[in-house]
C-alpha positions in Angstrom: 25.8 -16.7 -22.1 22.3 -17.4 -20.6 19.6 -14.9 -21.6 19.0 -13.9 -18.0 22.7 -13.0 -17.6 23.0 -10.7 -20.6 24.2 -7.1 -20.0 26.6 -5.9 -17.4 26.0 -5.3 -13.7 26.8 -2.1 -11.8 28.8 -1.9 -8.6 25.4 -1.7 -6.8 24.3 -5.0 -8.3 21.9 -3.4 -10.9 21.7 -5.1 -14.3 22.1 -2.9 -17.4 20.0 -4.5 -20.1 20.6 -4.3 -23.8 18.5 -2.2 -26.2 16.9 -5.4 -27.7 15.6 -6.3 -24.2 13.1 -3.4 -24.2 10.8 -5.1 -26.7 10.4 -8.2 -24.4 9.5 -6.0 -21.5 7.0 -4.0 -23.5 5.2 -7.2 -24.6 5.1 -8.6 -21.0 4.0 -5.2 -19.6 1.3 -4.8 -22.2 -0.3 -8.1 -21.3 -0.4 -7.2 -17.6 -1.9 -3.9 -18.4 -4.5 -5.3 -20.8 -5.6 -7.8 -18.1 -6.3 -4.9 -15.7 -8.1 -3.1 -18.5 -10.4 -6.0 -19.0 -11.0 -6.5 -15.2 -11.9 -2.8 -14.7 -15.6 -3.0 -15.7 -16.1 -6.0 -13.3 -15.1 -4.0 -10.2 -18.6 -3.2 -8.8 -20.3 -3.5 -5.4 -21.2 -7.1 -4.7 -18.4 -8.8 -6.5 -15.9 -10.7 -4.4 -12.1 -10.3 -4.8 -11.9 -14.1 -5.3 -14.2 -13.7 -8.4 -11.9 -10.9 -9.7 -8.9 -13.1 -9.2 -10.5 -16.0 -11.0 -11.1 -13.8 -14.0 -7.5 -12.6 -13.9 -6.2 -16.2 -13.7 -8.2 -17.1 -16.8 -7.0 -14.0 -18.7 -3.4 -14.7 -17.9 -3.8 -18.2 -19.4 -5.6 -16.9 -22.4 -2.9 -14.4 -23.1 -0.2 -17.1 -23.4 1.6 -15.8 -20.4 2.2 -17.3 -17.0 1.4 -15.8 -13.6 4.5 -14.8 -11.7 2.7 -14.9 -8.3 1.0 -18.4 -8.3 3.5 -20.5 -6.4 5.7 -17.6 -5.5 6.7 -18.2 -1.8 3.6 -20.4 -1.5 1.2 -17.7 -2.8 -1.7 -19.3 -4.7 -3.4 -16.4 -6.6 -2.7 -14.6 -9.9 -3.2 -11.2 -8.2 -3.0 -9.2 -5.0 -6.1 -7.3 -4.3 -5.8 -4.7 -1.5 -9.1 -3.1 -0.3 -9.4 0.2 1.7 -6.8 0.2 4.5 -4.9 -2.8 3.1 -1.6 -1.3 1.8 -0.5 -4.2 -0.3 -0.4 -8.0 -0.8 -4.1 -8.4 0.0 -5.2 -12.0 -0.6 -8.3 -12.5 -2.8 -11.2 -14.0 -0.9 -15.0 -14.3 -0.4 -15.6 -10.8 0.9 -17.9 -8.8 -1.3 -17.0 -5.2 -2.3 -19.2 -2.5 -0.9 -20.2 0.8 -2.5 -17.4 3.3 -2.0 -14.6 0.7 -1.5 -11.3 1.5 -3.1 -8.9 -1.3 -4.1 -5.5 -1.9 -5.7 -5.1 -4.8 -8.0 -1.6 -5.9 -8.7 -0.8 -8.4 -11.5 2.6 -9.8 -12.7 3.0 -12.0 -15.7 5.9 -13.8 -17.3 6.0 -13.8 -21.1 9.0 -15.3 -23.0 11.0 -15.0 -19.8 10.2 -11.3 -19.2 8.3 -10.0 -16.2 5.4 -7.5 -16.6 4.5 -6.0 -13.2 1.8 -3.3 -12.7 -0.9 -2.3 -10.3 -3.6 0.4 -10.3 -6.5 1.6 -8.2 -10.2 0.8 -8.8 -13.4 2.0 -7.1 -16.6 0.1 -6.4 -19.6 2.3 -7.0 -19.4 5.9 -5.8 -16.2 6.9 -4.0 -16.0 9.5 -1.2 -14.1 12.7 -1.7 -11.2 11.8 0.7 -10.7 8.5 -1.0 -10.9 10.2 -4.4 -8.3 12.7 -3.5 -6.0 10.0 -2.1 -6.2 8.1 -5.4 -5.4 11.3 -7.3 -2.4 12.2 -5.2 -1.0 8.7 -5.3 -1.4 8.5 -9.1 0.3 11.9 -9.6 3.1 11.0 -7.1 3.9 8.0 -9.3 4.0 10.2 -12.4 6.3 12.7 -10.6 8.6 9.9 -9.7 8.7 8.7 -13.3 9.4 12.3 -14.5 12.6 12.2 -12.4 14.0 9.2 -14.2 16.9 9.9 -16.6 20.5 8.9 -16.9 22.6 10.7 -14.4 19.8 11.2 -11.9 19.7 9.2 -8.7 17.2 6.9 -7.1 17.1 9.4 -4.3 15.8 11.9 -6.8 12.8 9.6 -7.6 12.0 9.1 -3.9 12.3 12.8 -3.1 10.0 13.8 -6.0 7.3 11.4 -4.6 7.8 12.2 -1.0 7.7 16.0 -1.5 4.5 15.9 -3.5 2.7 13.5 -1.1 3.6 15.3 2.0 2.7 18.7 0.5 -0.8 17.2 0.2 -0.7 16.2 3.9 -0.5 12.5 3.2 2.2 10.0 4.0 4.5 7.7 2.0 4.8 4.1 3.2 8.4 3.2 4.1 8.0 -0.5 4.7 7.7 -1.5 1.0 9.4 -0.3 -2.1 9.8 -0.8 -5.9 12.4 -3.2 -7.3 14.5 -4.1 -10.2 13.0 -6.7 -12.7 13.6 -8.1 -16.1 14.1 -11.8 -16.5 13.7 -12.1 -12.7 10.7 -11.0 -10.5 12.7 -9.0 -7.9 16.3 -7.8 -8.3 18.4 -4.8 -7.2 17.8 -2.0 -6.7 15.3 -1.3 -3.9 13.3 1.7 -5.3 12.4 3.8 -2.2 9.5 6.2 -2.5 11.1 8.7 -0.2 14.6 10.1 0.1 16.9 13.0 -0.5 17.9 14.3 -3.9 21.3 13.2 -5.1 21.5 10.1 -3.0 21.5 6.5 -3.9 22.7 4.7 -7.1 23.0 6.7 -10.3 20.5 5.9 -13.0 21.9 4.4 -16.3 20.4 3.6 -19.6 19.2 0.0 -19.6 18.1 -0.2 -16.0 14.6 -1.8 -15.6 12.6 -1.4 -12.3 9.2 -0.6 -10.9 8.0 2.5 -9.2 5.0 1.8 -7.0 4.3 4.3 -4.2 1.9 3.4 -1.5 0.3 6.5 0.1 -1.7 6.6 3.3 -4.3 9.2 4.3 -3.0 8.9 7.8 0.4 7.9 9.2 2.9 5.8 7.2 3.2 2.9 9.6 2.0 -0.6 8.5 1.7 -4.0 10.0 1.5 -7.5 8.4 -1.3 -9.7 9.4 -1.1 -13.3 10.7 -1.4 -14.7 7.1 2.2 -13.3 6.5 1.0 -11.5 3.4 -1.6 -8.8 4.0 -0.1 -5.4 5.0 -2.5 -2.9 6.5 -2.2 0.7 7.9 -1.6 0.6 11.6 -4.1 3.5 12.1 -6.7 1.9 9.8 -6.5 4.9 7.4 -7.1 4.4 3.7 -4.2 3.5 1.5 -3.7 3.7 -2.3 -1.0 2.5 -4.7 -0.1 2.7 -8.4 2.7 0.8 -10.1 4.4 1.0 -13.5 7.4 -1.0 -14.8 9.9 1.2 -16.6 13.2 1.1 -18.5 15.7 4.0 -18.5 16.5 5.3 -21.9 19.1 7.7 -23.2 17.0 10.8 -22.5 14.4 9.6 -19.9 12.4 6.4 -19.6 9.9 4.2 -21.3 6.8 2.9 -19.4 6.3 -0.8 -20.2 2.9 -1.1 -18.5 0.8 1.7 -20.1 -2.9 0.9 -20.2 -3.8 0.2 -23.9 -7.4 1.3 -23.2 -6.5 4.4 -21.2 -7.9 2.9 -17.9 -4.9 3.3 -15.7 -6.7 5.9 -13.6 -10.2 5.1 -12.3 -11.6 8.3 -13.7 -11.8 6.3 -17.0 -15.3 5.4 -16.1 
């Protein structure tokens, strides 16, 4: 049997991976997280997102991994960098970061056939209080979603945990984009919604691998995709934030594959 076909598939099309597969995901996830750790000190006013992507491209090559995004549906960069009101899939370019900008950097690598996918927020210079609070709420919403992961729970439980927390803080959860299954493929079932009702959706089982990556807006949840067919922005131009981890369901909870080795997952590390 081909490696990418190992493990059974549920009636919802979700692959159940074998215990040995966790090690491969941890290695790939660690590389993606280490790259973002190394980029963190470079996020300063005056740097361009193209410069940050160039460094990321070099570090992917140095790590022995391959970028999952270069060549993916024609995309030509090793990262997506989404600044301020860009929700996701921001294309690196010549624009310089300004003091107070917030940005999400999303990196996915392939190592020995396994995909490591993670993103986190960064700040350039001194961030305003509203942006700081948005980042805090988004980070904590991700962690509340992860806390809901255990065999027997449902994907609706994950979405409900995130949505309830975000809306209690008078912010909104983006509906137009979601997390996804992964492993030896970049995107696979299930779609991991960041909103929902408890007890709904597929039931979680040990061996499922997927991302949780809530996008949270200070304003309304609606988004639109720009003419480049990649960049998604908030319709009301409000600030947006996102954090993403790749995880695997274990017998009593889950393991996070993309933990920051340097403890830099949250921008307060600085």
